C-alpha positions in Angstrom: 102.5 59.5 127.2 98.9 59.2 128.6 95.6 59.2 126.9 93.6 62.5 127.7 90.4 63.2 127.6 89.2 65.0 124.8 89.6 68.6 124.7 92.5 68.3 126.9 96.6 69.1 126.4 98.9 66.1 127.0 100.6 66.6 130.5 104.1 66.1 129.4 104.1 67.9 125.9 101.2 70.6 126.9 100.1 69.7 123.0 96.9 68.9 121.8 96.9 66.0 119.5 96.2 66.3 115.9 92.3 64.7 116.9 92.0 67.3 119.4 93.2 70.3 117.4 90.2 72.8 115.5 90.7 74.2 112.5 89.1 77.3 112.3 88.5 79.3 109.0 89.9 82.8 108.7 87.4 85.4 108.5 87.7 88.8 107.4 86.1 92.0 107.9 85.5 94.6 104.9 83.7 97.9 104.9 83.4 100.4 102.3 81.8 104.0 102.1 79.5 104.9 99.7 77.0 108.0 98.4 73.9 106.9 97.3 73.3 108.6 93.3 70.2 107.5 91.8 67.9 110.7 91.9 65.2 108.9 93.8 67.4 107.0 96.5 67.0 103.8 98.1 63.5 103.0 97.1 62.0 99.6 97.1 63.4 98.8 93.5 67.1 99.4 94.2 66.8 98.0 97.9 65.5 94.8 96.3 68.8 94.7 93.8 71.2 95.0 97.0 68.8 92.5 98.9 69.1 90.1 95.8 72.9 90.4 95.3 73.5 90.6 99.2 72.3 87.0 99.6 74.6 85.6 96.9 77.3 86.1 99.5 77.8 83.6 102.8 79.1 86.8 104.9 77.1 88.6 107.2 76.4 92.1 105.9 75.1 95.3 107.6 74.5 98.5 106.4 74.6 101.6 108.3 73.7 105.3 107.9 75.5 108.1 109.8 77.5 105.7 112.0 74.2 104.4 113.7 71.4 102.0 112.8 73.1 99.2 111.3 70.5 97.0 109.8 71.0 93.6 108.3 71.6 94.0 104.3 69.8 90.4 103.5 66.4 92.3 104.4 64.5 94.7 102.3 62.8 95.9 105.2 65.5 96.6 107.2 67.4 99.0 104.2 64.2 100.6 103.4 64.3 101.6 106.8 67.5 103.4 106.1 65.3 106.3 104.1 68.5 106.8 102.2 67.5 109.5 99.8 70.1 111.0 96.9 73.4 112.1 98.5 73.3 109.7 101.7 76.3 108.3 102.5 76.1 104.4 103.6 78.4 102.2 105.2 78.7 98.5 103.8 80.4 95.9 106.3 80.8 92.3 105.7 82.1 89.4 107.7 83.1 86.3 106.6 84.8 84.3 104.2 83.7 86.2 101.0 83.4 89.8 103.0 86.0 91.2 100.4 84.2 90.2 97.1 80.3 91.1 98.6 81.7 94.7 99.7 83.2 95.5 96.1 79.9 94.6 94.6 77.5 96.0 96.5 79.3 99.3 96.5 79.7 99.4 93.2 75.8 98.3 92.5 75.2 101.6 95.0 78.1 104.0 93.5 76.6 103.4 90.1 73.5 103.9 91.0 71.4 100.8 90.6 71.3 101.1 86.6 68.7 103.9 87.3 
């Protein structure tokens, strides 16, 4: 068996050695549609609550209104640009190892009207 440069498979077995394998963590994508229920919509205080909760997760989080204009779910200014009034449907998306938990908790926050 010959020694191959790093990242090259062994020519005899056409397989990478254990030191050459790259372990990849699986990431998951999750999304959930929610409706803004609180009377004043997604104004500064609820947007702050949303962002503070989103920041607790490692996943990349985006929020989308009407299927377009996806914004960063961890940026209060981006969230405010959605101009989401009562009755607005939003899609919360997360990509990463904790995506399922992130979408679940953020959706619950919106559905419960931000405790207003």
